CHARMM internal coordinates of N, CA and C (Angstrom, degrees):
IC EDIT
DIST 1 N 1 CA 1.4509
DIST 1 CA 1 C 1.5237
ANGL 1 N 1 CA 1 C 109.30
DIST 1 C 2 N 1.3065
ANGL 1 CA 1 C 2 N 114.46
DIHE 1 N 1 CA 1 C 2 N 140.48
DIST 2 N 2 CA 1.4521
ANGL 1 C 2 N 2 CA 121.48
DIHE 1 CA 1 C 2 N 2 CA 176.56
DIST 2 CA 2 C 1.5200
ANGL 2 N 2 CA 2 C 107.97
DIHE 1 C 2 N 2 CA 2 C -125.49
DIST 2 C 3 N 1.3067
ANGL 2 CA 2 C 3 N 116.05
DIHE 2 N 2 CA 2 C 3 N 119.84
DIST 3 N 3 CA 1.4702
ANGL 2 C 3 N 3 CA 121.68
DIHE 2 CA 2 C 3 N 3 CA -179.17
DIST 3 CA 3 C 1.5272
ANGL 3 N 3 CA 3 C 111.60
DIHE 2 C 3 N 3 CA 3 C 51.51
DIST 3 C 4 N 1.3262
ANGL 3 CA 3 C 4 N 116.12
DIHE 3 N 3 CA 3 C 4 N 41.06
DIST 4 N 4 CA 1.4516
ANGL 3 C 4 N 4 CA 120.99
DIHE 3 CA 3 C 4 N 4 CA 176.77
DIST 4 CA 4 C 1.5115
ANGL 4 N 4 CA 4 C 115.45
DIHE 3 C 4 N 4 CA 4 C 81.37
DIST 4 C 5 N 1.3373
ANGL 4 CA 4 C 5 N 118.20
DIHE 4 N 4 CA 4 C 5 N -4.20
DIST 5 N 5 CA 1.4633
ANGL 4 C 5 N 5 CA 121.10
DIHE 4 CA 4 C 5 N 5 CA 179.83
DIST 5 CA 5 C 1.5082
ANGL 5 N 5 CA 5 C 111.25
DIHE 4 C 5 N 5 CA 5 C -110.09
DIST 5 C 6 N 1.3202
ANGL 5 CA 5 C 6 N 115.13
DIHE 5 N 5 CA 5 C 6 N 153.60
DIST 6 N 6 CA 1.4551
ANGL 5 C 6 N 6 CA 119.87
DIHE 5 CA 5 C 6 N 6 CA 178.94
DIST 6 CA 6 C 1.5253
ANGL 6 N 6 CA 6 C 109.88
DIHE 5 C 6 N 6 CA 6 C -82.55
DIST 6 C 7 N 1.3214
ANGL 6 CA 6 C 7 N 115.69
DIHE 6 N 6 CA 6 C 7 N 147.93
DIST 7 N 7 CA 1.4611
ANGL 6 C 7 N 7 CA 121.93
DIHE 6 CA 6 C 7 N 7 CA 175.72
DIST 7 CA 7 C 1.5198
ANGL 7 N 7 CA 7 C 107.51
DIHE 6 C 7 N 7 CA 7 C -91.67
DIST 7 C 8 N 1.3227
ANGL 7 CA 7 C 8 N 115.70
DIHE 7 N 7 CA 7 C 8 N 129.47
DIST 8 N 8 CA 1.4638
ANGL 7 C 8 N 8 CA 121.05
DIHE 7 CA 7 C 8 N 8 CA -179.72
DIST 8 CA 8 C 1.5251
ANGL 8 N 8 CA 8 C 109.66
DIHE 7 C 8 N 8 CA 8 C -70.76
DIST 8 C 9 N 1.3145
ANGL 8 CA 8 C 9 N 116.42
DIHE 8 N 8 CA 8 C 9 N 131.82
DIST 9 N 9 CA 1.4635
ANGL 8 C 9 N 9 CA 121.28
DIHE 8 CA 8 C 9 N 9 CA 176.97
DIST 9 CA 9 C 1.5271
ANGL 9 N 9 CA 9 C 108.92
DIHE 8 C 9 N 9 CA 9 C -87.73
DIST 9 C 10 N 1.3217
ANGL 9 CA 9 C 10 N 115.94
DIHE 9 N 9 CA 9 C 10 N 126.84
DIST 10 N 10 CA 1.4615
ANGL 9 C 10 N 10 CA 121.42
DIHE 9 CA 9 C 10 N 10 CA 179.86
DIST 10 CA 10 C 1.5256
ANGL 10 N 10 CA 10 C 109.18
DIHE 9 C 10 N 10 CA 10 C -125.72
DIST 10 C 11 N 1.3290
ANGL 10 CA 10 C 11 N 115.57
DIHE 10 N 10 CA 10 C 11 N 161.98
DIST 11 N 11 CA 1.4588
ANGL 10 C 11 N 11 CA 119.88
DIHE 10 CA 10 C 11 N 11 CA 179.21
DIST 11 CA 11 C 1.5184
ANGL 11 N 11 CA 11 C 112.42
DIHE 10 C 11 N 11 CA 11 C -90.04
DIST 11 C 12 N 1.3416
ANGL 11 CA 11 C 12 N 117.20
DIHE 11 N 11 CA 11 C 12 N -19.17
DIST 12 N 12 CA 1.4615
ANGL 11 C 12 N 12 CA 120.48
DIHE 11 CA 11 C 12 N 12 CA 178.04
DIST 12 CA 12 C 1.5187
ANGL 12 N 12 CA 12 C 109.61
DIHE 11 C 12 N 12 CA 12 C -153.13
DIST 12 C 13 N 1.3313
ANGL 12 CA 12 C 13 N 115.76
DIHE 12 N 12 CA 12 C 13 N 152.20
DIST 13 N 13 CA 1.4591
ANGL 12 C 13 N 13 CA 121.49
DIHE 12 CA 12 C 13 N 13 CA 175.92
DIST 13 CA 13 C 1.5234
ANGL 13 N 13 CA 13 C 108.44
DIHE 12 C 13 N 13 CA 13 C -157.12
DIST 13 C 14 N 1.3260
ANGL 13 CA 13 C 14 N 115.44
DIHE 13 N 13 CA 13 C 14 N 163.28
DIST 14 N 14 CA 1.4597
ANGL 13 C 14 N 14 CA 119.83
DIHE 13 CA 13 C 14 N 14 CA -179.74
DIST 14 CA 14 C 1.5290
ANGL 14 N 14 CA 14 C 108.91
DIHE 13 C 14 N 14 CA 14 C -101.42
DIST 14 C 15 N 1.3386
ANGL 14 CA 14 C 15 N 115.25
DIHE 14 N 14 CA 14 C 15 N 132.28
DIST 15 N 15 CA 1.4606
ANGL 14 C 15 N 15 CA 122.17
DIHE 14 CA 14 C 15 N 15 CA 179.95
DIST 15 CA 15 C 1.5149
ANGL 15 N 15 CA 15 C 108.54
DIHE 14 C 15 N 15 CA 15 C -141.01
DIST 15 C 16 N 1.3215
ANGL 15 CA 15 C 16 N 116.88
DIHE 15 N 15 CA 15 C 16 N 123.51
DIST 16 N 16 CA 1.4631
ANGL 15 C 16 N 16 CA 122.76
DIHE 15 CA 15 C 16 N 16 CA -179.28
DIST 16 CA 16 C 1.5331
ANGL 16 N 16 CA 16 C 111.25
DIHE 15 C 16 N 16 CA 16 C 50.18
DIST 16 C 17 N 1.3105
ANGL 16 CA 16 C 17 N 115.48
DIHE 16 N 16 CA 16 C 17 N 48.87
DIST 17 N 17 CA 1.4677
ANGL 16 C 17 N 17 CA 123.47
DIHE 16 CA 16 C 17 N 17 CA 177.47
DIST 17 CA 17 C 1.5230
ANGL 17 N 17 CA 17 C 113.24
DIHE 16 C 17 N 17 CA 17 C 62.05
DIST 17 C 18 N 1.3126
ANGL 17 CA 17 C 18 N 116.50
DIHE 17 N 17 CA 17 C 18 N 22.93
DIST 18 N 18 CA 1.4546
ANGL 17 C 18 N 18 CA 121.08
DIHE 17 CA 17 C 18 N 18 CA 178.36
DIST 18 CA 18 C 1.5236
ANGL 18 N 18 CA 18 C 108.09
DIHE 17 C 18 N 18 CA 18 C -129.15
DIST 18 C 19 N 1.3052
ANGL 18 CA 18 C 19 N 116.37
DIHE 18 N 18 CA 18 C 19 N 139.34
DIST 19 N 19 CA 1.4592
ANGL 18 C 19 N 19 CA 121.55
DIHE 18 CA 18 C 19 N 19 CA -179.28
DIST 19 CA 19 C 1.5309
ANGL 19 N 19 CA 19 C 108.53
DIHE 18 C 19 N 19 CA 19 C -86.90
DIST 19 C 20 N 1.3238
ANGL 19 CA 19 C 20 N 116.54
DIHE 19 N 19 CA 19 C 20 N 116.26
DIST 20 N 20 CA 1.4614
ANGL 19 C 20 N 20 CA 121.93
DIHE 19 CA 19 C 20 N 20 CA 179.33
DIST 20 CA 20 C 1.5255
ANGL 20 N 20 CA 20 C 107.23
DIHE 19 C 20 N 20 CA 20 C -96.49
DIST 20 C 21 N 1.3262
ANGL 20 CA 20 C 21 N 116.01
DIHE 20 N 20 CA 20 C 21 N 124.95
DIST 21 N 21 CA 1.4565
ANGL 20 C 21 N 21 CA 121.71
DIHE 20 CA 20 C 21 N 21 CA -174.78
DIST 21 CA 21 C 1.5275
ANGL 21 N 21 CA 21 C 109.06
DIHE 20 C 21 N 21 CA 21 C -125.83
DIST 21 C 22 N 1.3209
ANGL 21 CA 21 C 22 N 116.06
DIHE 21 N 21 CA 21 C 22 N 135.84
DIST 22 N 22 CA 1.4617
ANGL 21 C 22 N 22 CA 119.97
DIHE 21 CA 21 C 22 N 22 CA 177.64
DIST 22 CA 22 C 1.5181
ANGL 22 N 22 CA 22 C 110.23
DIHE 21 C 22 N 22 CA 22 C -62.78
DIST 22 C 23 N 1.3208
ANGL 22 CA 22 C 23 N 116.93
DIHE 22 N 22 CA 22 C 23 N -41.60
DIST 23 N 23 CA 1.4651
ANGL 22 C 23 N 23 CA 122.41
DIHE 22 CA 22 C 23 N 23 CA 177.83
DIST 23 CA 23 C 1.5302
ANGL 23 N 23 CA 23 C 108.40
DIHE 22 C 23 N 23 CA 23 C -65.00
DIST 23 C 24 N 1.3079
ANGL 23 CA 23 C 24 N 118.12
DIHE 23 N 23 CA 23 C 24 N 145.43
DIST 24 N 24 CA 1.4630
ANGL 23 C 24 N 24 CA 121.23
DIHE 23 CA 23 C 24 N 24 CA -178.49
DIST 24 CA 24 C 1.5284
ANGL 24 N 24 CA 24 C 112.97
DIHE 23 C 24 N 24 CA 24 C -81.75
DIST 24 C 25 N 1.3208
ANGL 24 CA 24 C 25 N 118.48
DIHE 24 N 24 CA 24 C 25 N 2.40
DIST 25 N 25 CA 1.4589
ANGL 24 C 25 N 25 CA 122.76
DIHE 24 CA 24 C 25 N 25 CA 178.84
DIST 25 CA 25 C 1.5295
ANGL 25 N 25 CA 25 C 109.30
DIHE 24 C 25 N 25 CA 25 C -71.23
DIST 25 C 26 N 1.3224
ANGL 25 CA 25 C 26 N 117.04
DIHE 25 N 25 CA 25 C 26 N 113.83
DIST 26 N 26 CA 1.4609
ANGL 25 C 26 N 26 CA 120.69
DIHE 25 CA 25 C 26 N 26 CA -177.75
DIST 26 CA 26 C 1.5262
ANGL 26 N 26 CA 26 C 112.37
DIHE 25 C 26 N 26 CA 26 C -90.42
DIST 26 C 27 N 1.3119
ANGL 26 CA 26 C 27 N 117.70
DIHE 26 N 26 CA 26 C 27 N -1.53
DIST 27 N 27 CA 1.4602
ANGL 26 C 27 N 27 CA 121.14
DIHE 26 CA 26 C 27 N 27 CA -179.41
DIST 27 CA 27 C 1.5136
ANGL 27 N 27 CA 27 C 112.80
DIHE 26 C 27 N 27 CA 27 C -57.90
DIST 27 C 28 N 1.3180
ANGL 27 CA 27 C 28 N 117.19
DIHE 27 N 27 CA 27 C 28 N -41.11
DIST 28 N 28 CA 1.4639
ANGL 27 C 28 N 28 CA 121.08
DIHE 27 CA 27 C 28 N 28 CA -179.92
DIST 28 CA 28 C 1.5298
ANGL 28 N 28 CA 28 C 110.28
DIHE 27 C 28 N 28 CA 28 C -65.63
DIST 28 C 29 N 1.3223
ANGL 28 CA 28 C 29 N 116.82
DIHE 28 N 28 CA 28 C 29 N -40.43
DIST 29 N 29 CA 1.4697
ANGL 28 C 29 N 29 CA 121.16
DIHE 28 CA 28 C 29 N 29 CA 177.68
DIST 29 CA 29 C 1.5232
ANGL 29 N 29 CA 29 C 110.45
DIHE 28 C 29 N 29 CA 29 C -63.14
DIST 29 C 30 N 1.3077
ANGL 29 CA 29 C 30 N 116.99
DIHE 29 N 29 CA 29 C 30 N -44.80
DIST 30 N 30 CA 1.4680
ANGL 29 C 30 N 30 CA 121.18
DIHE 29 CA 29 C 30 N 30 CA -179.93
DIST 30 CA 30 C 1.5173
ANGL 30 N 30 CA 30 C 110.25
DIHE 29 C 30 N 30 CA 30 C -62.61
DIST 30 C 31 N 1.3316
ANGL 30 CA 30 C 31 N 117.29
DIHE 30 N 30 CA 30 C 31 N -44.85
DIST 31 N 31 CA 1.4638
ANGL 30 C 31 N 31 CA 120.64
DIHE 30 CA 30 C 31 N 31 CA 178.97
DIST 31 CA 31 C 1.5266
ANGL 31 N 31 CA 31 C 111.70
DIHE 30 C 31 N 31 CA 31 C -62.14
DIST 31 C 32 N 1.3269
ANGL 31 CA 31 C 32 N 117.21
DIHE 31 N 31 CA 31 C 32 N -38.67
DIST 32 N 32 CA 1.4635
ANGL 31 C 32 N 32 CA 120.72
DIHE 31 CA 31 C 32 N 32 CA 178.25
DIST 32 CA 32 C 1.5235
ANGL 32 N 32 CA 32 C 110.65
DIHE 31 C 32 N 32 CA 32 C -64.38
DIST 32 C 33 N 1.3221
ANGL 32 CA 32 C 33 N 116.98
DIHE 32 N 32 CA 32 C 33 N -42.82
DIST 33 N 33 CA 1.4693
ANGL 32 C 33 N 33 CA 120.46
DIHE 32 CA 32 C 33 N 33 CA 179.35
DIST 33 CA 33 C 1.5240
ANGL 33 N 33 CA 33 C 111.77
DIHE 32 C 33 N 33 CA 33 C -66.71
DIST 33 C 34 N 1.3270
ANGL 33 CA 33 C 34 N 117.30
DIHE 33 N 33 CA 33 C 34 N -39.26
DIST 34 N 34 CA 1.4638
ANGL 33 C 34 N 34 CA 120.72
DIHE 33 CA 33 C 34 N 34 CA 177.40
DIST 34 CA 34 C 1.5275
ANGL 34 N 34 CA 34 C 109.45
DIHE 33 C 34 N 34 CA 34 C -62.59
DIST 34 C 35 N 1.3237
ANGL 34 CA 34 C 35 N 116.66
DIHE 34 N 34 CA 34 C 35 N -42.29
DIST 35 N 35 CA 1.4610
ANGL 34 C 35 N 35 CA 120.88
DIHE 34 CA 34 C 35 N 35 CA 178.46
DIST 35 CA 35 C 1.5166
ANGL 35 N 35 CA 35 C 112.60
DIHE 34 C 35 N 35 CA 35 C -62.17
DIST 35 C 36 N 1.3416
ANGL 35 CA 35 C 36 N 116.87
DIHE 35 N 35 CA 35 C 36 N -43.44
DIST 36 N 36 CA 1.4674
ANGL 35 C 36 N 36 CA 120.33
DIHE 35 CA 35 C 36 N 36 CA 178.45
DIST 36 CA 36 C 1.5242
ANGL 36 N 36 CA 36 C 110.89
DIHE 35 C 36 N 36 CA 36 C -64.32
DIST 36 C 37 N 1.3237
ANGL 36 CA 36 C 37 N 116.91
DIHE 36 N 36 CA 36 C 37 N -41.37
DIST 37 N 37 CA 1.4642
ANGL 36 C 37 N 37 CA 121.20
DIHE 36 CA 36 C 37 N 37 CA 179.81
DIST 37 CA 37 C 1.5190
ANGL 37 N 37 CA 37 C 110.87
DIHE 36 C 37 N 37 CA 37 C -64.44
DIST 37 C 38 N 1.3121
ANGL 37 CA 37 C 38 N 116.68
DIHE 37 N 37 CA 37 C 38 N -43.83
DIST 38 N 38 CA 1.4675
ANGL 37 C 38 N 38 CA 120.50
DIHE 37 CA 37 C 38 N 38 CA 178.94
DIST 38 CA 38 C 1.5218
ANGL 38 N 38 CA 38 C 110.65
DIHE 37 C 38 N 38 CA 38 C -61.39
DIST 38 C 39 N 1.3251
ANGL 38 CA 38 C 39 N 117.02
DIHE 38 N 38 CA 38 C 39 N -39.83
DIST 39 N 39 CA 1.4666
ANGL 38 C 39 N 39 CA 120.55
DIHE 38 CA 38 C 39 N 39 CA 179.32
DIST 39 CA 39 C 1.5250
ANGL 39 N 39 CA 39 C 111.14
DIHE 38 C 39 N 39 CA 39 C -64.38
DIST 39 C 40 N 1.3210
ANGL 39 CA 39 C 40 N 117.66
DIHE 39 N 39 CA 39 C 40 N -40.62
DIST 40 N 40 CA 1.4646
ANGL 39 C 40 N 40 CA 121.28
DIHE 39 CA 39 C 40 N 40 CA 179.26
DIST 40 CA 40 C 1.5208
ANGL 40 N 40 CA 40 C 110.61
DIHE 39 C 40 N 40 CA 40 C -65.28
DIST 40 C 41 N 1.3180
ANGL 40 CA 40 C 41 N 117.05
DIHE 40 N 40 CA 40 C 41 N -46.45
DIST 41 N 41 CA 1.4638
ANGL 40 C 41 N 41 CA 119.50
DIHE 40 CA 40 C 41 N 41 CA -179.15
DIST 41 CA 41 C 1.5297
ANGL 41 N 41 CA 41 C 111.61
DIHE 40 C 41 N 41 CA 41 C -67.08
DIST 41 C 42 N 1.3288
ANGL 41 CA 41 C 42 N 117.14
DIHE 41 N 41 CA 41 C 42 N -28.79
DIST 42 N 42 CA 1.4679
ANGL 41 C 42 N 42 CA 119.80
DIHE 41 CA 41 C 42 N 42 CA 175.28
DIST 42 CA 42 C 1.5310
ANGL 42 N 42 CA 42 C 109.78
DIHE 41 C 42 N 42 CA 42 C -65.60
DIST 42 C 43 N 1.3270
ANGL 42 CA 42 C 43 N 116.96
DIHE 42 N 42 CA 42 C 43 N -36.94
DIST 43 N 43 CA 1.4636
ANGL 42 C 43 N 43 CA 120.74
DIHE 42 CA 42 C 43 N 43 CA 177.30
DIST 43 CA 43 C 1.5284
ANGL 43 N 43 CA 43 C 111.53
DIHE 42 C 43 N 43 CA 43 C -64.59
DIST 43 C 44 N 1.3240
ANGL 43 CA 43 C 44 N 117.02
DIHE 43 N 43 CA 43 C 44 N -27.89
DIST 44 N 44 CA 1.4645
ANGL 43 C 44 N 44 CA 121.55
DIHE 43 CA 43 C 44 N 44 CA -178.48
DIST 44 CA 44 C 1.5286
ANGL 44 N 44 CA 44 C 112.98
DIHE 43 C 44 N 44 CA 44 C -87.32
DIST 44 C 45 N 1.3235
ANGL 44 CA 44 C 45 N 117.66
DIHE 44 N 44 CA 44 C 45 N 0.02
DIST 45 N 45 CA 1.4662
ANGL 44 C 45 N 45 CA 121.92
DIHE 44 CA 44 C 45 N 45 CA -175.64
DIST 45 CA 45 C 1.5331
ANGL 45 N 45 CA 45 C 112.28
DIHE 44 C 45 N 45 CA 45 C -54.64
DIST 45 C 46 N 1.3222
ANGL 45 CA 45 C 46 N 117.16
DIHE 45 N 45 CA 45 C 46 N -40.12
DIST 46 N 46 CA 1.4676
ANGL 45 C 46 N 46 CA 120.07
DIHE 45 CA 45 C 46 N 46 CA -179.67
DIST 46 CA 46 C 1.5262
ANGL 46 N 46 CA 46 C 112.04
DIHE 45 C 46 N 46 CA 46 C -65.02
DIST 46 C 47 N 1.3177
ANGL 46 CA 46 C 47 N 116.89
DIHE 46 N 46 CA 46 C 47 N -33.29
DIST 47 N 47 CA 1.4684
ANGL 46 C 47 N 47 CA 120.38
DIHE 46 CA 46 C 47 N 47 CA 178.16
DIST 47 CA 47 C 1.5224
ANGL 47 N 47 CA 47 C 109.79
DIHE 46 C 47 N 47 CA 47 C -68.32
DIST 47 C 48 N 1.3415
ANGL 47 CA 47 C 48 N 116.83
DIHE 47 N 47 CA 47 C 48 N -44.40
DIST 48 N 48 CA 1.4697
ANGL 47 C 48 N 48 CA 119.72
DIHE 47 CA 47 C 48 N 48 CA -178.98
DIST 48 CA 48 C 1.5269
ANGL 48 N 48 CA 48 C 111.15
DIHE 47 C 48 N 48 CA 48 C -60.28
DIST 48 C 49 N 1.3297
ANGL 48 CA 48 C 49 N 116.76
DIHE 48 N 48 CA 48 C 49 N -36.34
DIST 49 N 49 CA 1.4673
ANGL 48 C 49 N 49 CA 120.86
DIHE 48 CA 48 C 49 N 49 CA -177.35
DIST 49 CA 49 C 1.5257
ANGL 49 N 49 CA 49 C 113.22
DIHE 48 C 49 N 49 CA 49 C -84.69
DIST 49 C 50 N 1.3071
ANGL 49 CA 49 C 50 N 117.18
DIHE 49 N 49 CA 49 C 50 N -15.69
DIST 50 N 50 CA 1.4617
ANGL 49 C 50 N 50 CA 121.27
DIHE 49 CA 49 C 50 N 50 CA -174.80
DIST 50 CA 50 C 1.5279
ANGL 50 N 50 CA 50 C 111.98
DIHE 49 C 50 N 50 CA 50 C -74.82
DIST 50 C 51 N 1.3202
ANGL 50 CA 50 C 51 N 114.92
DIHE 50 N 50 CA 50 C 51 N 141.50
DIST 51 N 51 CA 1.4679
ANGL 50 C 51 N 51 CA 119.74
DIHE 50 CA 50 C 51 N 51 CA 174.55
DIST 51 CA 51 C 1.5291
ANGL 51 N 51 CA 51 C 110.79
DIHE 50 C 51 N 51 CA 51 C -91.56
DIST 51 C 52 N 1.3281
ANGL 51 CA 51 C 52 N 116.83
DIHE 51 N 51 CA 51 C 52 N -0.67
DIST 52 N 52 CA 1.4646
ANGL 51 C 52 N 52 CA 121.23
DIHE 51 CA 51 C 52 N 52 CA 179.54
DIST 52 CA 52 C 1.5283
ANGL 52 N 52 CA 52 C 111.92
DIHE 51 C 52 N 52 CA 52 C -74.52
DIST 52 C 53 N 1.3318
ANGL 52 CA 52 C 53 N 116.62
DIHE 52 N 52 CA 52 C 53 N -18.23
DIST 53 N 53 CA 1.4610
ANGL 52 C 53 N 53 CA 121.27
DIHE 52 CA 52 C 53 N 53 CA -179.88
DIST 53 CA 53 C 1.5204
ANGL 53 N 53 CA 53 C 109.10
DIHE 52 C 53 N 53 CA 53 C -112.52
DIST 53 C 54 N 1.3388
ANGL 53 CA 53 C 54 N 116.09
DIHE 53 N 53 CA 53 C 54 N 135.00
DIST 54 N 54 CA 1.4662
ANGL 53 C 54 N 54 CA 117.95
DIHE 53 CA 53 C 54 N 54 CA 178.71
DIST 54 CA 54 C 1.5337
ANGL 54 N 54 CA 54 C 110.06
DIHE 53 C 54 N 54 CA 54 C -78.74
DIST 54 C 55 N 1.3017
ANGL 54 CA 54 C 55 N 115.12
DIHE 54 N 54 CA 54 C 55 N 168.85
DIST 55 N 55 CA 1.4659
ANGL 54 C 55 N 55 CA 120.95
DIHE 54 CA 54 C 55 N 55 CA -175.27
DIST 55 CA 55 C 1.5212
ANGL 55 N 55 CA 55 C 111.89
DIHE 54 C 55 N 55 CA 55 C -60.32
DIST 55 C 56 N 1.3203
ANGL 55 CA 55 C 56 N 117.84
DIHE 55 N 55 CA 55 C 56 N -40.63
DIST 56 N 56 CA 1.4679
ANGL 55 C 56 N 56 CA 120.20
DIHE 55 CA 55 C 56 N 56 CA -178.77
DIST 56 CA 56 C 1.5280
ANGL 56 N 56 CA 56 C 111.25
DIHE 55 C 56 N 56 CA 56 C -63.73
DIST 56 C 57 N 1.3175
ANGL 56 CA 56 C 57 N 117.23
DIHE 56 N 56 CA 56 C 57 N -39.48
DIST 57 N 57 CA 1.4628
ANGL 56 C 57 N 57 CA 120.63
DIHE 56 CA 56 C 57 N 57 CA 177.46
DIST 57 CA 57 C 1.5217
ANGL 57 N 57 CA 57 C 110.28
DIHE 56 C 57 N 57 CA 57 C -62.54
DIST 57 C 58 N 1.3255
ANGL 57 CA 57 C 58 N 116.80
DIHE 57 N 57 CA 57 C 58 N -42.47
DIST 58 N 58 CA 1.4617
ANGL 57 C 58 N 58 CA 120.86
DIHE 57 CA 57 C 58 N 58 CA 178.67
DIST 58 CA 58 C 1.5280
ANGL 58 N 58 CA 58 C 110.98
DIHE 57 C 58 N 58 CA 58 C -64.08
DIST 58 C 59 N 1.3178
ANGL 58 CA 58 C 59 N 116.83
DIHE 58 N 58 CA 58 C 59 N -39.37
DIST 59 N 59 CA 1.4691
ANGL 58 C 59 N 59 CA 120.87
DIHE 58 CA 58 C 59 N 59 CA 177.37
DIST 59 CA 59 C 1.5241
ANGL 59 N 59 CA 59 C 110.06
DIHE 58 C 59 N 59 CA 59 C -63.56
DIST 59 C 60 N 1.3237
ANGL 59 CA 59 C 60 N 117.02
DIHE 59 N 59 CA 59 C 60 N -42.98
DIST 60 N 60 CA 1.4673
ANGL 59 C 60 N 60 CA 120.87
DIHE 59 CA 59 C 60 N 60 CA 179.00
DIST 60 CA 60 C 1.5270
ANGL 60 N 60 CA 60 C 111.29
DIHE 59 C 60 N 60 CA 60 C -62.67
DIST 60 C 61 N 1.3269
ANGL 60 CA 60 C 61 N 116.79
DIHE 60 N 60 CA 60 C 61 N -40.61
DIST 61 N 61 CA 1.4639
ANGL 60 C 61 N 61 CA 120.60
DIHE 60 CA 60 C 61 N 61 CA 177.42
DIST 61 CA 61 C 1.5254
ANGL 61 N 61 CA 61 C 109.52
DIHE 60 C 61 N 61 CA 61 C -62.89
DIST 61 C 62 N 1.3138
ANGL 61 CA 61 C 62 N 116.59
DIHE 61 N 61 CA 61 C 62 N -45.02
DIST 62 N 62 CA 1.4705
ANGL 61 C 62 N 62 CA 120.62
DIHE 61 CA 61 C 62 N 62 CA -179.96
DIST 62 CA 62 C 1.5268
ANGL 62 N 62 CA 62 C 110.88
DIHE 61 C 62 N 62 CA 62 C -61.69
DIST 62 C 63 N 1.3322
ANGL 62 CA 62 C 63 N 116.91
DIHE 62 N 62 CA 62 C 63 N -47.06
DIST 63 N 63 CA 1.4731
ANGL 62 C 63 N 63 CA 120.64
DIHE 62 CA 62 C 63 N 63 CA -179.32
DIST 63 CA 63 C 1.5248
ANGL 63 N 63 CA 63 C 111.67
DIHE 62 C 63 N 63 CA 63 C -61.66
DIST 63 C 64 N 1.3284
ANGL 63 CA 63 C 64 N 116.95
DIHE 63 N 63 CA 63 C 64 N -35.88
DIST 64 N 64 CA 1.4616
ANGL 63 C 64 N 64 CA 119.58
DIHE 63 CA 63 C 64 N 64 CA -178.41
DIST 64 CA 64 C 1.5265
ANGL 64 N 64 CA 64 C 112.07
DIHE 63 C 64 N 64 CA 64 C -71.78
DIST 64 C 65 N 1.3219
ANGL 64 CA 64 C 65 N 116.36
DIHE 64 N 64 CA 64 C 65 N -16.73
DIST 65 N 65 CA 1.4648
ANGL 64 C 65 N 65 CA 120.69
DIHE 64 CA 64 C 65 N 65 CA -179.37
DIST 65 CA 65 C 1.5191
ANGL 65 N 65 CA 65 C 113.76
DIHE 64 C 65 N 65 CA 65 C -103.19
DIST 65 C 66 N 1.3163
ANGL 65 CA 65 C 66 N 117.04
DIHE 65 N 65 CA 65 C 66 N -3.49
DIST 66 N 66 CA 1.4672
ANGL 65 C 66 N 66 CA 119.34
DIHE 65 CA 65 C 66 N 66 CA -178.12
DIST 66 CA 66 C 1.5073
ANGL 66 N 66 CA 66 C 110.24
DIHE 65 C 66 N 66 CA 66 C -103.43
END
COOR INIT
IC SEED 1 N 1 CA 1 C
IC BUILD
């Protein structure tokens, strides 16, 4: 109990951008991380296509995100 109220028991929750699951199956966690990564790289699509950034800058951006 916290402050007189009960804490709801759940099978999964998100903590520090990671999906915590009671079940030991990590497949759902991996799929969630792949989805988040794909979304981030989709946001960077304009940078990859832009000629305003040189190749080394693009490589540095990629390395900082991997």
